[in-house]
C-alpha positions in Angstrom: 93.0 48.7 109.6 96.2 49.9 111.3 96.4 53.6 112.3 98.9 54.6 109.9 96.7 53.6 107.1 93.7 55.2 108.7 95.7 58.7 108.4 96.9 58.0 104.8 93.0 57.4 104.0 91.9 60.4 105.6 94.5 62.6 104.0 93.4 61.0 100.7 89.8 61.9 101.1 90.6 65.5 102.3 92.7 66.1 99.1 90.1 64.6 96.9 87.4 66.9 98.4 89.8 69.9 98.3 90.2 69.6 94.7 86.7 70.8 93.5 86.4 73.5 95.9 89.8 74.8 95.0 88.7 74.6 91.4 85.5 76.6 92.1 87.5 79.1 94.1 89.5 80.0 91.1 86.5 80.0 88.7 86.8 82.2 85.6 85.5 85.8 85.9 83.3 86.7 84.8 80.9 83.7 84.3 77.9 85.8 83.4 76.6 89.4 82.4 77.8 92.0 84.8 74.9 94.3 86.2 76.1 98.0 86.4 73.6 99.6 88.7 73.1 103.5 88.1 71.4 105.0 91.1 69.9 107.7 89.2 67.5 108.4 86.1 68.7 108.1 82.5 70.1 111.3 81.0 71.7 112.5 84.3 75.6 113.2 84.7 76.1 109.7 86.4 74.4 108.0 83.7 76.1 109.5 81.1 79.7 108.8 82.9 78.1 105.2 83.4 77.4 104.6 79.7 80.6 105.8 78.2 82.8 103.9 80.7 80.6 100.5 80.3 81.0 100.7 76.3 84.9 100.4 77.0 84.6 98.0 79.6 82.7 95.5 77.4 85.5 94.6 75.2 87.3 93.8 78.4 85.0 92.1 80.7 82.0 90.8 78.5 78.5 92.0 78.6 77.8 94.7 81.1 74.1 95.7 81.4 73.2 98.8 82.7 70.2 99.1 85.2 68.7 102.6 86.1 67.3 102.3 89.7 66.5 105.9 90.7 64.9 106.9 94.0 65.6 107.7 97.5 68.7 109.9 96.7 70.8 106.9 95.2 69.9 104.7 98.4 67.9 102.1 96.7 70.3 100.9 94.2 73.1 101.2 96.9 71.3 99.0 99.4 70.8 96.5 96.6 74.4 96.4 95.8 75.5 96.1 99.4 73.3 92.9 99.9 74.3 91.4 96.3 76.5 88.3 96.0 80.1 89.6 96.3 81.4 87.7 93.4 82.0 90.8 90.9 78.9 90.3 88.9 76.9 93.3 90.5 78.6 96.8 90.4 77.6 100.0 91.6 78.1 103.5 90.1 78.3 105.8 93.1 79.1 109.3 93.5 79.7 111.7 96.2 76.1 112.1 97.3 75.9 108.3 98.2 79.5 107.4 99.7 79.7 111.1 101.5 76.6 113.1 101.9 73.7 110.5 102.1 75.2 109.0 105.6 75.7 112.5 106.8 72.4 113.9 106.1 70.2 110.9 106.5 68.9 109.8 110.1 68.5 106.3 109.0 70.6 105.4 106.1 69.7 101.9 104.3 73.6 101.0 103.9 77.0 101.9 105.2 79.9 103.0 102.9 81.8 100.4 104.6 79.7 97.9 102.7 81.6 98.7 99.3 85.0 98.0 97.9 86.4 100.8 95.6 87.4 99.9 92.0 88.3 103.6 90.8 87.0 107.3 90.3 86.0 107.5 86.8 85.3 111.0 86.6 84.8 114.4 88.5 82.4 117.1 87.7 82.2 120.2 89.2 79.3 122.3 90.5 78.7 125.9 89.0 77.5 129.1 90.3 75.2 130.3 87.5 72.7 132.7 87.1 69.8 133.8 84.7 71.1 136.6 82.3 68.5 139.1 84.0 70.7 138.9 87.1 72.9 142.3 86.9 76.1 140.3 87.5 78.8 139.0 84.6 81.3 137.7 87.1 81.3 136.0 90.5 83.0 139.1 92.5 80.0 141.4 91.2 77.4 138.6 92.0 78.7 138.3 95.8 78.1 142.1 95.9 74.6 141.8 94.7 73.9 138.7 96.7 75.0 140.6 100.0 72.9 143.8 99.1 69.8 142.0 98.1 69.8 138.2 99.8 65.9 138.3 100.5 65.5 138.6 96.7 67.6 135.6 95.8 66.8 131.9 95.6 69.0 129.1 94.3 67.7 125.7 92.8 69.6 122.4 93.3 69.0 118.9 92.0 67.4 118.0 95.5 67.8 118.3 99.3 71.0 116.6 100.4 72.8 116.5 97.0 75.9 118.2 96.4 74.3 120.7 94.4 72.4 121.4 97.7 75.4 121.6 99.6 77.3 123.7 97.1 74.7 126.3 97.6 75.0 126.3 101.1 78.5 126.3 101.3 78.4 129.3 99.0 75.8 131.3 101.5 78.2 130.1 104.5 81.3 131.8 102.7 79.8 134.9 101.6 77.6 135.5 104.9 74.2 135.4 103.2 72.0 133.0 105.0 68.9 134.4 103.6 69.3 133.1 100.1 66.2 130.5 99.8 66.9 127.0 98.7 64.5 125.6 95.8 65.3 121.8 95.6 63.9 119.9 92.7 63.6 116.3 91.6 66.9 116.4 89.5 68.9 118.8 87.6 66.9 118.9 84.5 63.9 120.8 86.1 66.1 123.3 88.0 68.0 124.1 84.5 64.6 124.7 82.8 63.3 127.0 85.4 66.9 128.7 85.4 66.5 129.2 81.4 63.1 130.6 81.6 63.9 133.0 84.4 61.8 131.1 87.4 64.9 131.1 89.6 67.5 133.5 89.1 70.4 131.1 90.4 71.4 127.4 90.4 74.5 125.6 91.8 74.3 122.4 89.6 76.9 120.4 88.3 78.4 121.7 85.1 77.4 119.5 81.7 78.0 119.4 78.3 74.3 120.8 78.0 74.8 123.7 80.6 78.0 124.7 78.7 76.0 124.9 75.6 73.3 127.2 77.4 76.1 129.3 78.8 77.7 129.8 75.6 74.5 130.7 73.7 73.3 133.4 76.4 70.6 131.6 78.1 72.3 131.1 81.2 75.6 132.8 82.9 78.2 130.4 84.3 79.8 132.7 86.8 82.3 130.3 88.1 83.2 126.5 88.7 83.6 125.3 92.1 86.9 123.5 91.5 90.6 124.0 92.2 91.3 124.3 88.5 89.5 125.6 85.3 87.6 123.0 83.4 89.5 121.5 80.5 86.4 121.3 78.6 85.7 125.0 79.4 88.7 126.9 80.1 87.1 130.4 79.6 85.2 129.8 82.8 87.1 131.2 85.8 87.1 129.2 89.1 85.7 130.3 92.6 89.1 130.8 93.9 90.1 133.3 91.0 87.2 135.5 92.7 88.3 135.1 96.2 86.4 132.2 97.3 89.4 129.5 97.6 87.3 127.2 100.0 84.3 127.2 97.7 85.3 123.7 96.3 82.0 121.4 95.3 83.0 118.3 93.2 81.0 115.4 92.4 82.8 112.1 92.0 81.7 109.2 90.1 83.0 106.0 90.5 82.8 102.0 90.3 82.2 100.0 93.5 81.5 96.4 94.1 80.1 94.8 97.6 82.9 95.1 100.3 83.5 91.1 100.6 84.5 90.7 96.9 87.6 88.6 96.5 90.7 90.7 95.9 91.5 88.7 92.8 88.3 90.0 91.3 88.6 93.5 92.2 91.9 93.8 90.9 90.7 92.3 87.6 87.9 94.9 87.5 90.2 97.9 88.4 92.9 96.5 85.5 90.0 96.5 83.0 88.8 100.2 84.2 92.6 101.3 84.0 92.7 100.1 80.5 89.4 101.5 79.7 90.3 104.8 80.9 93.2 105.0 78.7 90.9 105.2 75.8 91.5 108.6 74.3 87.7 108.8 73.0 86.3 108.4 76.4 88.6 111.1 77.8 87.5 113.4 75.2 83.7 112.7 75.6 84.1 113.2 79.3 86.1 116.3 78.7 83.4 117.8 76.4 80.6 116.9 78.5 82.4 119.3 81.4 83.8 116.5 83.2 87.4 115.8 84.6 88.3 112.1 83.7 90.9 110.7 86.3 92.4 107.9 84.4 95.2 106.9 87.1 92.7 106.5 90.0 92.8 103.4 91.6 91.1 101.4 95.0 93.6 103.2 97.3 93.4 106.7 95.7 89.5 106.3 95.8 89.2 105.1 99.5 91.7 108.3 100.5 89.6 110.5 98.2 86.4 109.6 99.9 87.9 109.6 103.3 89.1 113.6 102.8 85.6 114.3 101.4 83.7 113.2 104.4 86.2 114.9 106.7 85.6 118.3 104.6 81.8 118.1 104.2 80.5 116.6 107.6 81.0 120.1 109.5 79.4 122.0 106.5 76.3 119.5 106.4 76.2 120.3 110.4 76.5 124.1 109.9 73.7 123.9 107.2 71.5 122.0 109.8 70.7 119.4 107.2 68.8 116.2 107.9 66.7 114.1 105.9 64.5 110.8 107.3 
């Protein structure tokens, strides 16, 4: 066989080999049900957001199975998704704790935020400064004065050490100069709400939800302010911390969708486009707003990436000042 014939044969074999590879690379997505890992227990803020979002995503991407994998402050589910096949069939519903706070407070985190590619932020919830009705303060200015006069008498409940709710309380203490207010960490927001309602703790800095708004309006707790730049659409009657003279008291928890970092860009784009369409659903926006959340329909991969970078830059010095470190 002549050299020219050998070259033709080699080219022919290469082409026949590449065809099925190309076909596989462009396989239809999704090919099977999509797993959405929620790193917290059912009924919490992140779980509520995830179920509302997944319901609107199913008509666009097919079956989406929600798996609650609570534990380790969200690290268990995050580590599993970080190691998952990067084909778009495993998603993580992550929040500020997972993407910003855990890497800052944990001595040995089991994942790196760079292990994930962002899809979009779905909603943002704000921490609230809330007290039991027995506390002699009906607004945040009066409460700050009371706290400064009685710091050793106060304690605040959070959803757990190292969470955004914990950081919100520590930031509040730093800003008003009351380091003696004792932190009482709970295993989730639910137990802290129960103890706040019963008067076991005088104060809490957990994230505002529809349940808390109902308790506030029923007079069982008193939400003095929300730690957000603007008043919540679902609770316009509650002032912001900035209105009470604490413009730097901003503590917001974002919840968004993420995939493993090596996921092909076309798949990331397809999931984002579906999410963007789902977030335009007026029913979803209304449900999130009524739950005390702020939907973010215009969020995308780049906006999410920038937002996380800004939050890392803002919270890292606060974590260091509070001396927070978790094993």
